[in-house]
C-alpha positions in Angstrom: 130.7 114.4 97.8 127.0 114.8 98.3 125.4 113.8 101.6 121.8 112.9 101.1 119.6 111.7 103.9 116.2 110.0 103.4 113.9 110.2 106.4 110.8 108.0 106.8 108.5 108.4 109.8 107.7 105.0 111.1 104.0 103.9 110.9 103.3 107.6 111.0 99.6 107.9 111.3 99.4 105.0 113.9 102.4 106.6 115.8 100.6 109.9 116.1 97.4 108.2 117.3 99.5 106.5 120.0 101.1 109.7 120.9 97.8 111.3 121.5 96.4 108.2 123.3 99.1 106.3 125.1 96.7 103.6 126.0 97.1 102.4 122.3 100.8 101.8 122.6 101.9 98.2 122.1 98.5 97.2 120.7 97.5 96.2 117.2 96.2 99.5 115.8 94.5 100.1 112.4 94.0 103.6 111.0 91.2 103.2 108.5 89.5 105.1 105.8 85.9 104.9 104.8 83.0 103.2 106.6 84.4 100.5 109.0 81.1 98.6 108.7 81.1 98.3 104.9 83.9 99.3 102.5 86.6 100.6 104.8 90.3 100.3 103.8 93.4 100.1 105.9 95.4 103.4 105.6 98.2 102.3 107.9 98.7 100.1 110.9 101.0 99.7 113.9 103.8 97.2 113.7 101.9 95.0 116.2 99.1 94.7 113.6 101.5 94.0 110.8 102.7 90.9 112.6 99.2 89.4 111.8 99.6 90.2 108.0 97.7 93.5 108.1 99.0 96.1 105.6 98.0 99.4 104.0 95.3 99.3 101.2 93.9 96.0 102.6 90.1 95.9 102.8 89.2 96.5 106.5 87.0 93.4 106.7 90.1 91.2 105.7 92.3 93.0 108.3 89.6 92.4 111.0 89.6 88.7 110.0 93.5 88.5 110.3 93.6 90.5 113.5 90.1 90.5 115.2 91.6 92.1 118.4 92.9 95.2 116.4 91.7 98.6 117.6 90.4 100.6 114.7 90.4 104.5 114.5 89.5 106.8 111.7 92.0 108.7 109.6 92.5 112.3 110.9 94.5 113.9 108.2 94.6 117.4 109.7 96.2 116.2 112.9 98.8 114.2 111.0 99.6 117.2 108.8 100.3 119.4 111.9 102.7 116.8 113.3 104.4 116.4 109.9 104.9 120.1 109.7 106.6 120.1 113.0 109.0 117.5 111.6 109.7 119.5 108.5 110.3 122.6 110.5 112.9 120.7 112.6 114.6 119.5 109.5 114.9 123.0 108.1 116.7 124.0 111.3 119.4 121.4 110.4 119.6 122.2 106.7 117.9 124.6 104.2 118.0 121.9 101.6 114.8 119.9 102.5 112.5 118.2 100.0 109.3 116.9 101.4 108.0 114.1 99.2 105.0 113.1 101.3 103.4 113.6 104.7 105.9 111.3 106.3 109.0 111.3 104.0 111.6 113.8 103.1 115.1 114.1 101.7 117.7 116.3 103.3 121.0 117.4 101.7 123.8 118.2 104.3 126.3 120.8 103.1 129.9 119.7 102.8 131.1 121.6 105.9 128.9 119.4 108.1 129.2 115.7 108.9 126.2 114.1 107.3 126.2 111.1 109.6 126.3 113.3 112.7 123.5 115.5 111.4 121.4 112.4 110.7 122.0 111.1 114.2 120.9 114.6 115.6 117.7 114.5 113.5 116.7 111.1 114.6 117.4 112.0 118.3 115.6 115.3 118.2 112.5 113.8 116.5 112.4 111.3 119.3 113.1 113.7 122.1 111.3 116.8 121.0 108.4 115.4 118.9 108.1 112.0 120.5 108.0 110.3 117.1 109.9 107.4 115.6 111.8 107.6 112.3 114.3 105.7 110.1 117.1 107.5 108.4 119.6 106.5 105.7 122.7 108.4 104.6 124.1 108.0 101.1 125.5 109.9 98.2 122.2 110.3 96.3 118.5 110.2 96.7 117.8 106.8 95.1 120.3 104.9 97.2 119.2 106.7 100.4 115.6 105.8 99.8 116.3 102.1 99.1 118.7 101.9 102.1 116.0 103.4 104.3 113.5 100.8 103.4 115.9 98.0 104.4 116.2 99.0 108.1 112.7 100.1 109.2 111.5 100.7 111.8 113.7 103.0 114.0 116.6 102.1 111.7 119.8 104.0 110.8 122.1 103.1 108.0 125.0 104.6 106.1 126.0 103.7 102.6 129.5 105.2 102.1 130.3 106.8 98.7 131.8 104.3 96.3 129.9 101.3 97.9 126.5 101.9 96.3 126.6 99.2 93.8 128.0 96.7 96.3 125.2 97.6 98.7 122.4 97.3 96.2 123.7 94.1 94.4 122.2 91.5 96.9 118.8 93.1 97.2 115.7 91.8 95.5 115.1 93.8 92.3 111.6 94.7 93.8 113.4 97.0 96.2 114.2 99.4 93.5 111.5 102.1 93.0 110.0 101.6 89.6 110.5 97.9 89.4 106.8 96.9 89.9 105.4 93.4 89.3 105.1 93.6 85.6 108.6 94.9 85.2 110.0 92.3 87.5 108.2 89.5 85.6 109.6 90.7 82.3 113.2 91.1 83.8 113.1 87.5 85.1 111.6 86.0 82.0 114.0 87.7 79.6 117.3 87.9 81.6 116.7 85.8 84.8 116.9 88.9 86.9 116.1 88.4 90.6 118.5 90.8 92.4 119.5 94.4 91.7 123.0 93.0 91.0 121.5 90.8 88.3 119.9 93.9 86.8 123.2 95.8 86.8 124.7 93.1 84.6 122.0 93.5 81.8 123.4 95.7 79.0 122.0 99.2 78.9 120.9 98.9 75.3 118.9 95.8 75.9 117.0 97.5 78.8 116.5 100.6 76.7 115.1 98.5 73.8 112.7 96.7 76.2 111.6 99.5 78.4 112.6 102.8 76.7 113.5 105.6 79.0 112.5 103.5 81.9 115.1 101.0 81.0 117.8 103.7 81.3 116.5 104.6 84.7 116.6 100.9 85.8 120.2 100.5 84.5 121.5 103.6 86.2 119.6 102.8 89.4 121.1 99.3 89.5 124.5 100.8 89.4 123.7 103.2 92.2 123.8 106.2 89.9 121.4 109.2 90.6 122.1 112.9 90.1 118.5 114.1 91.0 118.7 117.4 92.9 116.9 118.3 96.2 113.9 120.3 95.2 113.2 122.7 98.0 109.9 124.6 98.5 109.2 127.1 95.9 106.4 129.6 95.3 103.2 127.6 95.2 102.2 126.8 91.6 100.4 123.6 92.4 99.4 121.5 95.4 99.2 117.7 95.3 99.2 114.5 97.4 99.9 111.0 96.3 100.2 107.6 97.7 102.2 104.6 96.6 100.7 101.3 97.7 102.5 98.4 99.3 100.3 96.2 97.1 98.7 97.2 93.8 95.0 98.1 94.0 92.3 96.7 91.7 89.0 97.6 93.4 87.3 101.0 92.8 86.2 101.3 96.5 89.7 101.1 97.8 90.9 103.8 95.3 87.9 106.0 96.1 88.9 106.0 99.7 92.4 107.2 98.9 91.1 109.8 96.5 88.7 111.1 99.2 91.5 111.3 101.8 93.9 113.1 99.4 91.2 115.5 98.2 90.5 116.5 101.8 94.3 117.1 102.3 94.6 119.1 99.2 91.6 121.3 100.2 93.1 122.0 103.6 96.4 122.9 102.0 94.6 125.3 99.7 92.8 126.9 102.7 96.1 127.2 104.7 98.0 128.8 101.8 95.1 131.1 100.8 94.6 129.8 97.3 91.7 128.7 95.0 92.2 126.2 92.2 90.9 126.2 88.7 92.2 122.8 87.6 91.8 119.4 89.3 94.4 116.7 88.4 94.3 112.9 88.9 97.5 110.9 88.6 97.5 107.1 88.2 100.5 104.8 88.0 99.9 101.3 86.9 101.7 98.1 88.0 103.8 98.3 84.9 104.9 101.8 85.9 103.0 103.5 83.1 101.8 106.9 84.4 98.6 108.4 83.4 97.7 112.1 84.3 94.3 113.6 83.6 92.8 116.9 84.5 89.5 118.9 84.4 89.2 122.7 84.5 86.4 124.4 86.4 84.5 127.4 85.4 84.9 128.9 88.9 88.0 128.4 91.1 87.5 126.4 94.3 89.0 125.2 97.5 86.0 123.0 98.3 86.9 119.4 99.4 83.6 118.0 97.9 84.3 119.6 94.5 87.9 118.3 94.3 86.7 114.9 95.4 83.9 114.7 92.9 86.1 115.8 90.0 88.9 113.4 90.9 86.4 110.5 91.2 85.0 111.4 87.8 88.4 111.4 86.3 89.1 107.9 87.7 85.8 106.5 86.4 86.4 108.0 83.0 90.1 107.1 82.5 91.1 104.1 84.6 91.6 101.0 82.5 90.1 98.4 84.7 92.3 95.6 83.6 95.3 97.6 85.0 96.2 97.3 88.7 97.1 100.6 90.3 100.4 101.2 92.1 100.1 104.9 92.9 97.3 107.5 93.0 97.7 111.2 93.3 95.2 114.1 93.5 96.4 117.7 92.8 95.3 121.1 91.8 96.9 123.9 89.7 96.1 127.1 88.0 96.0 128.6 91.4 94.9 132.1 92.2 95.1 133.9 95.6 91.9 134.0 97.5 92.4 137.6 98.1 92.8 138.3 94.4 89.5 136.6 93.8 87.9 138.9 96.4 89.5 141.9 94.7 88.2 140.8 91.3 84.7 140.5 92.8 85.0 144.0 94.2 86.1 145.4 90.9 83.2 143.7 89.1 80.8 145.1 91.7 82.2 148.6 91.1 
């Protein structure tokens, strides 16, 4: 039996800001990207702000209209990265099988000789006591079910889905709780088969889903039954660096997407600097509302770790390849074709000789 934990840090950016400034606790707090006076966008917000309808990717002006008393602070990605790294280091003390999937999410596989539920309780308690952060954890037999379960009990939640009960647990949930069931997919499922819950989806014959959605239909069918054999992918030798963000609501305006691209470009540049690499290729990843994924890249004449260069290339790729009629569910910025900074220095020395 596999024991897979999914950990999600609750309102992570906002929580870190409150940790650094306790006067913010208990107040509606918005962490914003871009210029607050013009085209700013909500990156995340505290649960107090969410009660007013504020959510990530919302234009800041709309958020201020909904919650005029909100306190607004700018994104400080380098600080959040430091706190994220502390969390990941703690997780690796519990298990070597840790897959970090974003700055505030990770999967952890607990080996059979340990009690997965006890390990999850230990992780949640230690993150609270030692790092003063809040998290939600789900324990299940695979990655898909643990992620879905985690999202049902936020914030500060804890849930266990025993092996053999996966389909029973999933059945009553809205089909939109399944990763990959975006708005376009949901509309098609409802129109063709009357699907509203994951249980409804599980009753649709596999071949019909395959005919309608291709490989994605197979994924939907397997997921609805609670099947997922995806392995935990631990850290490897660095071949690429990337960041991506899945939005609570699909984005349609360039300004909002630019803000996310700028933030992720800065994060990728910091990671290159920390790891001691330069990159030759800049990559932009888009996932549309219908779950179609588009990846485009550009290769530079000279390798770089410059945030401005990465941002400029990523924005140009968006302008060139984004089909404006398509709403965007996910944006990612990455780099590959990496070379060590020291190796570049050595090449320059050799050329100079």
